[in-house]
MARDRENGU-923352 format. One record per residue (C-alpha): x, y, z; residue in three letters. Coordinates in pm, 1 decimal. Layout:
@x=X; y=Y; z=Z; drenmar=ALA
...
END
This chain:
@x=-2272.2; y=-1054.0; z=-399.4; drenmar=MET
@x=-2119.6; y=-1143.0; z=-721.3; drenmar=SER
@x=-1800.4; y=-1326.3; z=-766.2; drenmar=GLY
@x=-1487.8; y=-1224.8; z=-943.0; drenmar=TYR
@x=-1437.0; y=-1502.3; z=-1180.2; drenmar=LEU
@x=-1827.7; y=-1481.1; z=-1204.6; drenmar=SER
@x=-1788.1; y=-1092.8; z=-1317.4; drenmar=ASP
@x=-1588.2; y=-1203.6; z=-1592.4; drenmar=LEU
@x=-1788.9; y=-1455.2; z=-1751.5; drenmar=VAL
@x=-2067.3; y=-1182.2; z=-1758.7; drenmar=SER
@x=-1778.2; y=-929.9; z=-1913.1; drenmar=GLU
@x=-1713.0; y=-1194.7; z=-2198.3; drenmar=VAL
@x=-2015.2; y=-1244.2; z=-2285.0; drenmar=GLU
@x=-2085.4; y=-919.9; z=-2325.5; drenmar=THR
@x=-1811.2; y=-798.3; z=-2541.7; drenmar=ARG
@x=-1824.0; y=-794.8; z=-2883.2; drenmar=ASP
@x=-1460.5; y=-794.9; z=-2965.6; drenmar=ASP
@x=-1329.7; y=-1123.4; z=-2794.9; drenmar=THR
@x=-1033.0; y=-1298.6; z=-3021.3; drenmar=THR
@x=-836.4; y=-1617.3; z=-2954.6; drenmar=LEU
@x=-468.7; y=-1467.8; z=-2810.4; drenmar=VAL
@x=-222.3; y=-1366.1; z=-3052.9; drenmar=GLN
@x=104.5; y=-1549.4; z=-3014.6; drenmar=MET
@x=427.7; y=-1680.7; z=-3237.9; drenmar=ASP
@x=400.2; y=-2029.1; z=-3210.3; drenmar=ASP
@x=775.4; y=-2094.4; z=-3091.0; drenmar=ALA
@x=685.0; y=-1861.6; z=-2797.3; drenmar=ASP
@x=306.0; y=-2011.7; z=-2748.3; drenmar=ALA
@x=499.1; y=-2356.1; z=-2706.3; drenmar=GLN
@x=792.2; y=-2290.0; z=-2512.9; drenmar=GLU
@x=817.0; y=-2282.1; z=-2101.9; drenmar=ASP
@x=1130.6; y=-2041.2; z=-2067.2; drenmar=THR
@x=933.0; y=-1784.3; z=-1855.3; drenmar=GLU
@x=802.0; y=-2052.4; z=-1576.8; drenmar=TRP
@x=1036.6; y=-2044.3; z=-1272.7; drenmar=ALA
@x=1158.5; y=-2388.1; z=-1167.9; drenmar=ASP
@x=901.9; y=-2313.8; z=-790.4; drenmar=ASP
@x=598.2; y=-2184.5; z=-989.9; drenmar=GLU
@x=329.5; y=-2476.7; z=-997.2; drenmar=PRO
@x=148.7; y=-2566.6; z=-1332.4; drenmar=PRO
@x=-138.2; y=-2426.4; z=-1398.7; drenmar=ILE
@x=-461.0; y=-2629.4; z=-1272.0; drenmar=ALA
@x=-620.1; y=-2685.7; z=-1603.9; drenmar=VAL
@x=-852.9; y=-2897.7; z=-1512.8; drenmar=ASP
@x=-1015.2; y=-2717.6; z=-1247.5; drenmar=GLU
@x=-993.9; y=-2344.1; z=-1465.5; drenmar=ILE
@x=-1189.4; y=-2543.2; z=-1788.5; drenmar=VAL
@x=-1466.7; y=-2691.1; z=-1558.4; drenmar=SER
@x=-1553.5; y=-2362.9; z=-1423.7; drenmar=PHE
@x=-1581.6; y=-2186.0; z=-1689.2; drenmar=PHE
@x=-1766.8; y=-2470.8; z=-1891.1; drenmar=ARG
@x=-2019.5; y=-2488.0; z=-1548.8; drenmar=ARG
@x=-2077.4; y=-2139.9; z=-1611.7; drenmar=LYS
@x=-2177.4; y=-2150.4; z=-1976.3; drenmar=GLY
@x=-1834.1; y=-2060.6; z=-2174.0; drenmar=LEU
@x=-1877.2; y=-2390.6; z=-2378.8; drenmar=GLY
@x=-1984.1; y=-2656.3; z=-2458.1; drenmar=ASN
@x=-1907.0; y=-3047.2; z=-2415.4; drenmar=ARG
@x=-1660.3; y=-3013.6; z=-2674.0; drenmar=ASP
@x=-1496.6; y=-2698.5; z=-2643.1; drenmar=TYR
@x=-1452.9; y=-2408.7; z=-2385.9; drenmar=VAL
@x=-1356.5; y=-2072.4; z=-2362.1; drenmar=VAL
@x=-1125.2; y=-1921.3; z=-2107.0; drenmar=ILE
@x=-1055.5; y=-1551.4; z=-2107.1; drenmar=PRO
@x=-688.2; y=-1463.4; z=-2064.1; drenmar=ALA
@x=-553.6; y=-1188.4; z=-1890.6; drenmar=HIS
@x=-283.2; y=-959.3; z=-1965.3; drenmar=GLU
@x=94.9; y=-1116.3; z=-1933.0; drenmar=PRO
@x=199.3; y=-1007.0; z=-1601.7; drenmar=ASP
@x=-160.5; y=-866.3; z=-1460.2; drenmar=GLU
@x=-529.9; y=-1034.2; z=-1398.5; drenmar=PRO
@x=-681.2; y=-782.2; z=-1651.7; drenmar=THR
@x=-925.7; y=-900.7; z=-1883.6; drenmar=PHE
@x=-901.3; y=-728.5; z=-2243.2; drenmar=ASN
@x=-1097.0; y=-920.9; z=-2523.9; drenmar=GLY
@x=-872.9; y=-1227.2; z=-2530.4; drenmar=ASP
@x=-919.5; y=-1554.3; z=-2566.0; drenmar=ILE
@x=-796.9; y=-1931.1; z=-2555.2; drenmar=ILE
@x=-1033.9; y=-2212.0; z=-2674.9; drenmar=THR
@x=-984.4; y=-2575.4; z=-2471.8; drenmar=TYR
@x=-1110.0; y=-2802.1; z=-2768.4; drenmar=ARG
@x=-1210.8; y=-3150.5; z=-2705.6; drenmar=THR
@x=-1025.0; y=-3388.4; z=-2914.9; drenmar=THR
@x=-853.5; y=-3709.6; z=-2925.3; drenmar=ASP
@x=-555.4; y=-3544.0; z=-2823.5; drenmar=TYR
@x=-671.6; y=-3171.3; z=-2678.3; drenmar=GLY
@x=-557.1; y=-2869.7; z=-2782.9; drenmar=ALA
@x=-562.3; y=-2520.8; z=-2621.0; drenmar=ALA
@x=-627.8; y=-2285.2; z=-2931.1; drenmar=PHE
@x=-448.9; y=-1956.5; z=-3027.7; drenmar=TYR
@x=-364.7; y=-1725.1; z=-3324.3; drenmar=TYR
@x=-22.8; y=-1771.2; z=-3405.4; drenmar=ASP
@x=85.6; y=-1410.3; z=-3548.3; drenmar=ASN
@x=378.0; y=-1570.6; z=-3699.8; drenmar=GLY
@x=198.6; y=-1741.4; z=-4029.8; drenmar=ILE
@x=-142.7; y=-1599.6; z=-3994.1; drenmar=SER
@x=-346.9; y=-1900.7; z=-3897.1; drenmar=ALA
@x=-432.7; y=-2084.3; z=-3579.7; drenmar=SER
@x=-227.5; y=-2315.0; z=-3406.4; drenmar=GLY
@x=-229.5; y=-2511.3; z=-3071.6; drenmar=TYR
@x=-75.4; y=-2613.4; z=-2769.1; drenmar=VAL
@x=-131.4; y=-3032.2; z=-2678.7; drenmar=GLU
@x=-306.9; y=-3101.8; z=-2346.0; drenmar=PHE
@x=-8.8; y=-3248.4; z=-2185.1; drenmar=ASP
@x=205.2; y=-2932.3; z=-2245.0; drenmar=ASN
@x=-20.5; y=-2664.8; z=-2155.7; drenmar=PHE
@x=23.7; y=-2645.6; z=-1828.1; drenmar=SER
@x=352.9; y=-2490.6; z=-1845.6; drenmar=ARG
@x=320.8; y=-2338.5; z=-2178.5; drenmar=SER
@x=387.6; y=-1903.6; z=-2231.6; drenmar=THR
@x=10.4; y=-1954.1; z=-2316.9; drenmar=LEU
@x=-76.1; y=-2060.3; z=-2023.4; drenmar=ALA
@x=83.1; y=-1768.6; z=-1831.8; drenmar=ARG
@x=-238.0; y=-1605.7; z=-1963.6; drenmar=ARG
@x=-452.4; y=-1777.4; z=-1744.7; drenmar=ILE
@x=-218.6; y=-1798.9; z=-1446.5; drenmar=ARG
@x=-421.8; y=-1598.8; z=-1214.7; drenmar=PHE
@x=-770.0; y=-1800.2; z=-1270.8; drenmar=TRP
@x=-581.4; y=-2034.6; z=-1036.2; drenmar=ASP
@x=-603.1; y=-1979.8; z=-679.3; drenmar=ARG
@x=-226.8; y=-2066.6; z=-589.7; drenmar=ARG
@x=-160.9; y=-1766.0; z=-796.4; drenmar=TYR
@x=-216.1; y=-1454.5; z=-533.8; drenmar=GLU
@x=-430.9; y=-1109.7; z=-720.7; drenmar=LEU
@x=-300.2; y=-794.9; z=-615.7; drenmar=PRO
@x=-449.9; y=-626.7; z=-307.1; drenmar=ALA
@x=-787.8; y=-475.5; z=-385.9; drenmar=GLY
@x=-821.5; y=-678.4; z=-722.7; drenmar=GLU
@x=-1163.7; y=-807.3; z=-580.1; drenmar=PHE
@x=-1307.0; y=-483.8; z=-540.1; drenmar=GLY
@x=-1668.6; y=-606.2; z=-378.8; drenmar=ASP
@x=-1617.6; y=-937.1; z=-533.2; drenmar=SER
@x=-1567.6; y=-1271.4; z=-347.0; drenmar=THR
@x=-1284.9; y=-1494.3; z=-478.9; drenmar=ASP
@x=-1473.2; y=-1788.4; z=-623.4; drenmar=ASP
@x=-1185.6; y=-1939.3; z=-831.2; drenmar=ARG
@x=-1207.5; y=-2307.3; z=-780.7; drenmar=PRO
@x=-1003.3; y=-2499.4; z=-558.4; drenmar=PRO
@x=-652.0; y=-2692.5; z=-609.3; drenmar=TYR
@x=-637.8; y=-3027.1; z=-425.8; drenmar=ARG
@x=-235.0; y=-3093.8; z=-541.6; drenmar=ASP
@x=-253.2; y=-3449.9; z=-559.7; drenmar=LYS
@x=-554.2; y=-3778.9; z=-560.8; drenmar=PRO
@x=-662.8; y=-3911.0; z=-261.7; drenmar=VAL
@x=-558.6; y=-4216.1; z=-243.5; drenmar=GLU
@x=-616.3; y=-4495.0; z=48.1; drenmar=ALA
@x=-243.9; y=-4503.1; z=23.3; drenmar=GLU
@x=-137.9; y=-4135.1; z=29.6; drenmar=GLN
@x=-489.0; y=-4001.0; z=266.1; drenmar=PRO
@x=-431.2; y=-3639.5; z=369.7; drenmar=LEU
@x=-314.8; y=-3560.1; z=666.1; drenmar=SER
@x=-556.7; y=-3402.9; z=935.1; drenmar=ASP
@x=-485.1; y=-3005.4; z=844.7; drenmar=VAL
@x=-478.2; y=-3082.0; z=460.9; drenmar=GLU
@x=-799.4; y=-3250.1; z=503.4; drenmar=TYR
@x=-926.5; y=-2932.0; z=691.5; drenmar=GLU
@x=-775.8; y=-2696.3; z=471.7; drenmar=GLU
@x=-921.5; y=-2872.5; z=171.5; drenmar=PHE
@x=-1275.3; y=-2912.6; z=300.8; drenmar=VAL
@x=-1276.7; y=-2532.2; z=388.1; drenmar=ASP
@x=-1151.2; y=-2466.2; z=56.7; drenmar=ASP
@x=-1434.0; y=-2669.7; z=-86.0; drenmar=THR
@x=-1725.9; y=-2555.9; z=113.5; drenmar=ILE
@x=-1625.7; y=-2213.8; z=57.4; drenmar=GLY
@x=-1585.2; y=-2211.9; z=-307.8; drenmar=PHE
@x=-1971.5; y=-2392.8; z=-277.7; drenmar=ILE
@x=-2089.7; y=-2185.2; z=-74.0; drenmar=ARG
@x=-1972.9; y=-1891.1; z=-294.3; drenmar=THR
@x=-2100.8; y=-2042.2; z=-652.9; drenmar=GLU
@x=-2461.0; y=-2120.9; z=-433.4; drenmar=LEU
@x=-2465.4; y=-1748.8; z=-356.2; drenmar=ARG
@x=-2349.6; y=-1601.0; z=-659.8; drenmar=THR
@x=-2628.0; y=-1834.1; z=-886.0; drenmar=GLU
@x=-2903.5; y=-1707.1; z=-625.3; drenmar=HIS
@x=-2786.6; y=-1309.0; z=-767.6; drenmar=ASP
@x=-2803.5; y=-1416.7; z=-1097.0; drenmar=GLU
@x=-3174.0; y=-1570.8; z=-1050.7; drenmar=VAL
@x=-3225.5; y=-1278.2; z=-856.2; drenmar=LEU
@x=-3145.3; y=-967.4; z=-1104.9; drenmar=ASP
@x=-3356.1; y=-1211.1; z=-1380.2; drenmar=ASP
@x=-3641.4; y=-1215.5; z=-1187.5; drenmar=VAL
@x=-3569.2; y=-808.8; z=-1112.2; drenmar=ILE
@x=-3547.2; y=-734.8; z=-1490.9; drenmar=ASP
@x=-3837.5; y=-946.9; z=-1583.7; drenmar=GLN
@x=-4065.1; y=-704.1; z=-1382.9; drenmar=GLY
@x=-4223.4; y=-1052.9; z=-1192.4; drenmar=PRO
@x=-4475.4; y=-1115.5; z=-986.2; drenmar=ASP
@x=-4568.5; y=-1405.1; z=-759.4; drenmar=LEU
@x=-4947.4; y=-1522.2; z=-948.7; drenmar=ALA
@x=-5262.6; y=-1660.4; z=-787.0; drenmar=ALA
@x=-5291.3; y=-2010.8; z=-817.7; drenmar=GLY
@x=-4886.9; y=-2121.4; z=-907.5; drenmar=THR
@x=-4814.6; y=-2274.7; z=-586.2; drenmar=SER
@x=-4579.4; y=-1928.6; z=-577.1; drenmar=GLY
@x=-4416.4; y=-2015.7; z=-915.5; drenmar=ALA
@x=-4234.4; y=-1659.8; z=-1065.9; drenmar=VAL
@x=-4435.4; y=-1544.6; z=-1286.9; drenmar=ARG
@x=-4364.5; y=-1242.4; z=-1558.8; drenmar=SER
@x=-4617.7; y=-1053.0; z=-1693.3; drenmar=ASP
@x=-4407.0; y=-881.2; z=-1960.1; drenmar=ARG
@x=-4341.1; y=-1236.6; z=-2060.1; drenmar=ILE
@x=-4663.3; y=-1342.2; z=-2121.5; drenmar=ILE
@x=-4780.5; y=-1026.5; z=-2277.2; drenmar=GLU
@x=-4454.9; y=-1071.6; z=-2517.9; drenmar=ARG
@x=-4586.1; y=-1424.2; z=-2624.0; drenmar=THR
@x=-4949.7; y=-1286.3; z=-2686.7; drenmar=ARG
@x=-4818.8; y=-1059.5; z=-2896.3; drenmar=GLU
@x=-4615.8; y=-1275.0; z=-3123.7; drenmar=SER
@x=-4895.3; y=-1566.1; z=-3127.2; drenmar=SER
END
């Protein structure tokens, strides 16, 4: 079983034509396209997901961007960098140089609209998942504090969403490991306490030594 965003990560890793989103500087900064009732993007959850999936490190994260009005990846990416002020980088086609939106202004910027469908609160078109599961991270719209605890209904919904997300993550990781094992042509070697060994890897190691 594969996950929707996990499949997206695999596509990003295998493409050789990825490039920063191109957008005029003024368009990237303004937020006039957002309707009043549209939620700001859950940036932290999205960034954490793609970091865990290996698209970046502690200093930056590569976020795949979709088309302006549909969740279709075409090779465009946003580089989310952790600096003193933090910024999401794009390619400013007005001055042919890299531009950025600061973290505090990013969640409702025009640039952020290019990743809004990775936010679970934005509904994907019917059939978009195909055979994949919805592994978009759950979103908590407010911090849980002693002074403002969740209601019983909110608590159950949050727990169900979180458990479902964890199960999907574990299932996806299991399938990825299994695919790697199958690709490597493994066998269970006697005397290794059931550890998986690939003869092909061993043979390559001997040939290179």
